[in-house]
C-alpha atoms as a printed R data frame, in Angstrom:
    type eleno elety resid chain resno      x       y       z
1   ATOM     1    CA   UNK     A     1 12.904 -18.126  15.238
2   ATOM     2    CA   UNK     A     2 16.436 -18.796  14.069
3   ATOM     3    CA   UNK     A     3 15.014 -21.408  11.407
4   ATOM     4    CA   UNK     A     4 12.713 -18.753  10.188
5   ATOM     5    CA   UNK     A     5 15.194 -16.219   9.771
6   ATOM     6    CA   UNK     A     6 17.517 -18.747   8.112
7   ATOM     7    CA   UNK     A     7 14.858 -19.555   5.734
8   ATOM     8    CA   UNK     A     8 14.202 -15.638   4.789
9   ATOM     9    CA   UNK     A     9 18.145 -15.065   4.248
10  ATOM    10    CA   UNK     A    10 18.027 -18.054   1.596
11  ATOM    11    CA   UNK     A    11 14.932 -16.585   0.130
12  ATOM    12    CA   UNK     A    12 16.444 -13.368  -0.360
13  ATOM    13    CA   UNK     A    13 19.952 -14.813  -1.895
14  ATOM    14    CA   UNK     A    14 17.484 -16.622  -4.304
15  ATOM    15    CA   UNK     A    15 15.451 -13.252  -5.060
16  ATOM    16    CA   UNK     A    16 18.770 -11.278  -5.384
17  ATOM    17    CA   UNK     A    17 20.021 -13.924  -8.045
18  ATOM    18    CA   UNK     A    18 16.538 -13.510 -10.005
19  ATOM    19    CA   UNK     A    19 16.518  -9.780  -9.967
20  ATOM    20    CA   UNK     A    20 19.056 -10.046 -12.971
21  ATOM    21    CA   UNK     A    21 16.114 -11.683 -14.857
22  ATOM    22    CA   UNK     A    22 13.575  -9.396 -14.194
23  ATOM    23    CA   UNK     A    23 12.006  -7.561 -17.109
24  ATOM    24    CA   UNK     A    24 13.022  -4.098 -17.341
25  ATOM    25    CA   UNK     A    25 10.049  -2.294 -18.377
26  ATOM    26    CA   UNK     A    26  8.413  -3.448 -15.205
27  ATOM    27    CA   UNK     A    27  7.737   0.006 -13.462
28  ATOM    28    CA   UNK     A    28  5.308  -0.913 -10.479
29  ATOM    29    CA   UNK     A    29  5.915  -0.210  -6.956
30  ATOM    30    CA   UNK     A    30  3.775  -0.540  -4.147
31  ATOM    31    CA   UNK     A    31  4.318   2.416  -1.607
32  ATOM    32    CA   UNK     A    32  2.772   1.136   2.086
33  ATOM    33    CA   UNK     A    33  2.466   4.149   4.411
34  ATOM    34    CA   UNK     A    34  1.822   7.407   2.880
35  ATOM    35    CA   UNK     A    35  3.360   9.777   5.507
36  ATOM    36    CA   UNK     A    36  5.886  12.677   4.557
37  ATOM    37    CA   UNK     A    37  8.602  10.087   3.361
38  ATOM    38    CA   UNK     A    38  6.326   7.562   1.644
39  ATOM    39    CA   UNK     A    39  4.136  10.403   0.054
40  ATOM    40    CA   UNK     A    40  7.380  12.116  -1.310
41  ATOM    41    CA   UNK     A    41  8.539   8.902  -2.779
42  ATOM    42    CA   UNK     A    42  5.244   7.812  -4.443
43  ATOM    43    CA   UNK     A    43  5.096  11.442  -5.958
44  ATOM    44    CA   UNK     A    44  8.615  11.296  -7.178
45  ATOM    45    CA   UNK     A    45  8.335   7.756  -8.824
46  ATOM    46    CA   UNK     A    46  4.906   9.034 -10.488
47  ATOM    47    CA   UNK     A    47  6.751  12.078 -11.851
48  ATOM    48    CA   UNK     A    48  9.350   9.332 -13.347
49  ATOM    49    CA   UNK     A    49  6.680   7.501 -15.145
50  ATOM    50    CA   UNK     A    50  6.265   4.436 -12.721
51  ATOM    51    CA   UNK     A    51  2.816   3.067 -11.754
52  ATOM    52    CA   UNK     A    52  2.341   3.634  -8.042
53  ATOM    53    CA   UNK     A    53  0.189   1.573  -5.687
54  ATOM    54    CA   UNK     A    54 -0.217   3.895  -2.479
55  ATOM    55    CA   UNK     A    55 -1.577   2.124   0.699
56  ATOM    56    CA   UNK     A    56 -2.232   3.468   4.216
57  ATOM    57    CA   UNK     A    57 -4.741   2.743   6.944
58  ATOM    58    CA   UNK     A    58 -5.430   6.457   7.161
59  ATOM    59    CA   UNK     A    59 -8.123   7.276   5.055
60  ATOM    60    CA   UNK     A    60 -7.688  10.725   5.141
61  ATOM    61    CA   UNK     A    61 -4.105  10.444   3.706
62  ATOM    62    CA   UNK     A    62 -5.204   8.091   1.086
63  ATOM    63    CA   UNK     A    63 -7.553  10.501  -0.059
64  ATOM    64    CA   UNK     A    64 -5.000  13.638  -0.045
65  ATOM    65    CA   UNK     A    65 -2.857  11.849  -2.522
66  ATOM    66    CA   UNK     A    66 -5.012   9.332  -4.327
67  ATOM    67    CA   UNK     A    67 -5.592  11.770  -7.220
68  ATOM    68    CA   UNK     A    68 -1.684  11.888  -7.837
69  ATOM    69    CA   UNK     A    69 -1.271   8.327  -7.740
70  ATOM    70    CA   UNK     A    70 -2.043   5.304 -10.257
71  ATOM    71    CA   UNK     A    71 -3.773   3.456  -7.636
72  ATOM    72    CA   UNK     A    72 -4.647   3.753  -3.910
73  ATOM    73    CA   UNK     A    73 -6.158   1.849  -1.045
74  ATOM    74    CA   UNK     A    74 -7.210   1.921   2.449
75  ATOM    75    CA   UNK     A    75 -5.884  -1.078   3.712
76  ATOM    76    CA   UNK     A    76 -3.902  -2.890   6.725
77  ATOM    77    CA   UNK     A    77 -1.099  -4.616   5.270
78  ATOM    78    CA   UNK     A    78 -0.217  -6.479   8.369
79  ATOM    79    CA   UNK     A    79 -2.686  -8.945   7.149
80  ATOM    80    CA   UNK     A    80 -1.026 -11.209   4.327
81  ATOM    81    CA   UNK     A    81 -4.344 -11.676   2.614
82  ATOM    82    CA   UNK     A    82 -4.655  -8.093   2.415
83  ATOM    83    CA   UNK     A    83 -1.451  -7.803   0.583
84  ATOM    84    CA   UNK     A    84 -2.616 -10.669  -1.908
85  ATOM    85    CA   UNK     A    85 -6.097  -9.297  -2.467
86  ATOM    86    CA   UNK     A    86 -4.088  -5.912  -3.289
87  ATOM    87    CA   UNK     A    87 -2.098  -7.933  -5.683
88  ATOM    88    CA   UNK     A    88  1.083  -6.598  -4.175
89  ATOM    89    CA   UNK     A    89  2.874 -10.223  -4.421
90  ATOM    90    CA   UNK     A    90  2.970  -9.503  -8.420
91  ATOM    91    CA   UNK     A    91  4.781  -6.416  -7.991
92  ATOM    92    CA   UNK     A    92  8.704  -6.417  -8.336
93  ATOM    93    CA   UNK     A    93  9.147  -3.473  -6.150
94  ATOM    94    CA   UNK     A    94  7.576  -2.511  -2.564
95  ATOM    95    CA   UNK     A    95  8.163   0.135   0.021
96  ATOM    96    CA   UNK     A    96  7.526   0.112   3.610
97  ATOM    97    CA   UNK     A    97  7.181   3.681   4.550
98  ATOM    98    CA   UNK     A    98  5.219   3.219   7.587
99  ATOM    99    CA   UNK     A    99  6.136   5.620  10.298
100 ATOM   100    CA   UNK     A   100  6.297   5.273  14.311
101 ATOM   101    CA   UNK     A   101  4.487   2.045  14.388
102 ATOM   102    CA   UNK     A   102  7.694  -0.344  14.512
103 ATOM   103    CA   UNK     A   103  5.313  -3.424  15.024
104 ATOM   104    CA   UNK     A   104  3.383  -2.727  11.579
105 ATOM   105    CA   UNK     A   105  6.782  -2.076   9.932
106 ATOM   106    CA   UNK     A   106  8.087  -5.148  11.080
107 ATOM   107    CA   UNK     A   107  5.233  -7.382  10.203
108 ATOM   108    CA   UNK     A   108  4.423  -5.705   6.679
109 ATOM   109    CA   UNK     A   109  7.953  -6.224   5.673
110 ATOM   110    CA   UNK     A   110  7.665  -9.888   6.971
111 ATOM   111    CA   UNK     A   111  4.890 -10.457   4.841
112 ATOM   112    CA   UNK     A   112  6.299  -8.923   1.688
113 ATOM   113    CA   UNK     A   113  9.282 -11.415   2.361
114 ATOM   114    CA   UNK     A   114  6.576 -14.192   2.637
115 ATOM   115    CA   UNK     A   115  4.926 -13.215  -0.629
116 ATOM   116    CA   UNK     A   116  8.446 -13.098  -2.075
117 ATOM   117    CA   UNK     A   117  8.338  -9.510  -3.536
118 ATOM   118    CA   UNK     A   118 11.867  -9.598  -5.488
119 ATOM   119    CA   UNK     A   119 12.762  -5.853  -4.241
120 ATOM   120    CA   UNK     A   120 11.621  -4.593  -0.675
121 ATOM   121    CA   UNK     A   121 12.674  -1.273   0.829
122 ATOM   122    CA   UNK     A   122 11.686  -0.344   4.203
123 ATOM   123    CA   UNK     A   123 12.068   2.924   6.099
124 ATOM   124    CA   UNK     A   124 13.695   2.615   9.832
125 ATOM   125    CA   UNK     A   125 13.179   5.063  12.515
126 ATOM   126    CA   UNK     A   126 16.337   4.158  14.431
127 ATOM   127    CA   UNK     A   127 19.256   2.196  13.727
128 ATOM   128    CA   UNK     A   128 17.855  -0.965  16.109
129 ATOM   129    CA   UNK     A   129 14.811  -0.680  13.845
130 ATOM   130    CA   UNK     A   130 17.030  -0.817  10.740
131 ATOM   131    CA   UNK     A   131 18.997  -3.783  12.184
132 ATOM   132    CA   UNK     A   132 15.855  -5.766  12.858
133 ATOM   133    CA   UNK     A   133 14.745  -5.426   9.277
134 ATOM   134    CA   UNK     A   134 18.014  -6.097   7.890
135 ATOM   135    CA   UNK     A   135 18.046  -9.415  10.091
136 ATOM   136    CA   UNK     A   136 14.514 -10.272   8.680
137 ATOM   137    CA   UNK     A   137 15.980 -10.172   4.983
138 ATOM   138    CA   UNK     A   138 14.831  -6.603   3.544
139 ATOM   139    CA   UNK     A   139 16.834  -6.010   0.648
140 ATOM   140    CA   UNK     A   140 17.198  -2.258   1.560
141 ATOM   141    CA   UNK     A   141 16.645  -0.206   4.795
142 ATOM   142    CA   UNK     A   142 16.304   3.496   4.631
143 ATOM   143    CA   UNK     A   143 17.166   5.780   7.484
144 ATOM   144    CA   UNK     A   144 14.958   8.774   6.795
145 ATOM   145    CA   UNK     A   145 17.319  11.166   8.236
146 ATOM   146    CA   UNK     A   146 19.971  10.200   6.058
147 ATOM   147    CA   UNK     A   147 17.765   9.254   2.793
148 ATOM   148    CA   UNK     A   148 15.036  11.524   1.509
149 ATOM   149    CA   UNK     A   149 12.303  10.227  -0.579
150 ATOM   150    CA   UNK     A   150 13.507  11.595  -3.880
151 ATOM   151    CA   UNK     A   151 17.013  10.192  -3.519
152 ATOM   152    CA   UNK     A   152 15.272   6.794  -2.942
153 ATOM   153    CA   UNK     A   153 13.040   7.203  -5.928
154 ATOM   154    CA   UNK     A   154 16.145   7.316  -7.969
155 ATOM   155    CA   UNK     A   155 17.509   4.214  -6.490
156 ATOM   156    CA   UNK     A   156 14.117   2.351  -6.615
157 ATOM   157    CA   UNK     A   157 13.973   2.783 -10.488
158 ATOM   158    CA   UNK     A   158 17.001   0.832 -10.581
159 ATOM   159    CA   UNK     A   159 19.136   2.539 -13.120
160 ATOM   160    CA   UNK     A   160 21.302   4.228 -10.491
161 ATOM   161    CA   UNK     A   161 23.155   2.665  -7.645
162 ATOM   162    CA   UNK     A   162 23.429   5.882  -5.865
163 ATOM   163    CA   UNK     A   163 22.276   9.246  -6.021
164 ATOM   164    CA   UNK     A   164 23.218  12.206  -3.875
165 ATOM   165    CA   UNK     A   165 21.931  16.095  -4.970
166 ATOM   166    CA   UNK     A   166 23.472  19.207  -4.127
167 ATOM   167    CA   UNK     A   167 21.579  22.495  -3.006
168 ATOM   168    CA   UNK     A   168 22.869  24.275  -6.408
169 ATOM   169    CA   UNK     A   169 21.081  21.635  -8.374
170 ATOM   170    CA   UNK     A   170 24.086  19.225  -8.943
171 ATOM   171    CA   UNK     A   171 24.121  15.754  -8.566
172 ATOM   172    CA   UNK     A   172 26.633  12.836  -7.783
173 ATOM   173    CA   UNK     A   173 25.444   9.470  -9.553
174 ATOM   174    CA   UNK     A   174 26.859   6.125  -9.478
175 ATOM   175    CA   UNK     A   175 25.542   3.973 -12.282
176 ATOM   176    CA   UNK     A   176 26.626   1.074 -14.729
177 ATOM   177    CA   UNK     A   177 28.382   2.518 -17.688
178 ATOM   178    CA   UNK     A   178 25.981   2.965 -20.717
179 ATOM   179    CA   UNK     A   179 27.311   1.709 -24.047
180 ATOM   180    CA   UNK     A   180 27.989   5.285 -25.396
181 ATOM   181    CA   UNK     A   181 30.998   5.748 -22.584
182 ATOM   182    CA   UNK     A   182 32.523   2.295 -23.322
183 ATOM   183    CA   UNK     A   183 35.288   1.361 -25.621
184 ATOM   184    CA   UNK     A   184 37.262   4.288 -25.890
185 ATOM   185    CA   UNK     A   185 39.170   6.796 -23.969
186 ATOM   186    CA   UNK     A   186 37.043   9.107 -21.931
187 ATOM   187    CA   UNK     A   187 38.498  11.998 -23.959
188 ATOM   188    CA   UNK     A   188 37.473  10.851 -27.077
189 ATOM   189    CA   UNK     A   189 33.858   9.464 -25.725
190 ATOM   190    CA   UNK     A   190 32.829  13.212 -25.606
191 ATOM   191    CA   UNK     A   191 30.626  12.276 -22.709
192 ATOM   192    CA   UNK     A   192 31.121  15.802 -21.532
193 ATOM   193    CA   UNK     A   193 30.554  17.596 -24.572
194 ATOM   194    CA   UNK     A   194 27.460  15.761 -25.642
195 ATOM   195    CA   UNK     A   195 25.797  14.597 -22.527
196 ATOM   196    CA   UNK     A   196 26.991  17.668 -20.125
197 ATOM   197    CA   UNK     A   197 28.413  15.079 -17.527
198 ATOM   198    CA   UNK     A   198 31.994  14.499 -16.030
199 ATOM   199    CA   UNK     A   199 33.086  10.980 -15.203
200 ATOM   200    CA   UNK     A   200 35.063  11.332 -11.972
201 ATOM   201    CA   UNK     A   201 35.677   7.760 -10.907
202 ATOM   202    CA   UNK     A   202 35.446   3.915 -12.331
203 ATOM   203    CA   UNK     A   203 35.028   0.552 -10.624
204 ATOM   204    CA   UNK     A   204 35.528  -2.754 -12.244
205 ATOM   205    CA   UNK     A   205 34.037  -5.978 -10.985
206 ATOM   206    CA   UNK     A   206 36.433  -7.184  -8.240
207 ATOM   207    CA   UNK     A   207 38.536  -4.014  -8.182
208 ATOM   208    CA   UNK     A   208 38.829  -0.758  -6.018
209 ATOM   209    CA   UNK     A   209 37.198   2.531  -7.053
210 ATOM   210    CA   UNK     A   210 39.851   4.575  -9.043
211 ATOM   211    CA   UNK     A   211 39.652   8.106 -10.342
212 ATOM   212    CA   UNK     A   212 38.941   8.525 -14.009
213 ATOM   213    CA   UNK     A   213 41.203  10.591 -16.466
214 ATOM   214    CA   UNK     A   214 41.084  11.429 -20.089
215 ATOM   215    CA   UNK     A   215 42.943   8.292 -20.867
216 ATOM   216    CA   UNK     A   216 40.845   6.032 -18.927
217 ATOM   217    CA   UNK     A   217 38.610   3.533 -21.298
218 ATOM   218    CA   UNK     A   218 35.296   2.318 -19.850
219 ATOM   219    CA   UNK     A   219 34.284  -1.155 -20.319
220 ATOM   220    CA   UNK     A   220 30.871  -2.697 -20.451
221 ATOM   221    CA   UNK     A   221 29.890  -3.497 -17.256
222 ATOM   222    CA   UNK     A   222 31.832  -0.862 -15.375
223 ATOM   223    CA   UNK     A   223 30.276   1.262 -12.590
224 ATOM   224    CA   UNK     A   224 31.332   4.817 -13.052
225 ATOM   225    CA   UNK     A   225 30.402   7.990 -11.073
226 ATOM   226    CA   UNK     A   226 29.279  10.828 -12.896
227 ATOM   227    CA   UNK     A   227 28.671  14.480 -11.686
228 ATOM   228    CA   UNK     A   228 26.549  17.517 -13.439
229 ATOM   229    CA   UNK     A   229 23.582  19.319 -13.233
230 ATOM   230    CA   UNK     A   230 21.028  17.233 -11.788
231 ATOM   231    CA   UNK     A   231 18.632  16.930 -14.721
232 ATOM   232    CA   UNK     A   232 21.633  15.926 -16.980
233 ATOM   233    CA   UNK     A   233 22.666  13.417 -14.852
234 ATOM   234    CA   UNK     A   234 19.197  11.863 -14.687
235 ATOM   235    CA   UNK     A   235 18.953  11.795 -18.507
236 ATOM   236    CA   UNK     A   236 22.528  10.013 -18.902
237 ATOM   237    CA   UNK     A   237 21.799   7.395 -16.325
238 ATOM   238    CA   UNK     A   238 18.463   6.657 -18.323
239 ATOM   239    CA   UNK     A   239 21.014   5.631 -20.875
240 ATOM   240    CA   UNK     A   240 22.130   2.906 -18.645
């Protein structure tokens, strides 16, 4: 078992290194498990223009959401051959949204890791469940009481590193700084007047986060935290 986990960790490190070379235009994701979390996530990704393959063992759920998804299938993804037949191994992103069946969640996650899907998200129903998934090598473990489907959808798209939406239609987003915000002091970049967002923090590789001021000069590759109306910060993050 230890050797198996070690091999999975090595594969994970290799995949993380390879993610930088992935094609930015590949917007396909497989969502396995179409319960409340999975369906919410799938619908939000469809809204954002992604191709979504929705999979569940429950025929009723698949029928319920099939019209709103690019593709759908009734299938048991605890079987590795099923994933292969559905072509999930060719996807760059997959989400395991399986609910209370921890065994199925672990088996499907393991199969995705064996298939070397580069970016795997998995829902955990407890912190202990999440720890098991992390030890397997799952790249992103989601606790649904803290992570809603819409928020995760923003992160799956890869343009945002973090996303928090407030009740009054404002959001806080962490993203890589787009070119239009770099090279000049923020006070001169007109980010606020042109795009309606406020840069509140900045992080350079190897440094801690610091508060941004009008004199702060954002450099290419910097991570910034911006706030504003939800649709405005979403648009701004798309520039990254």
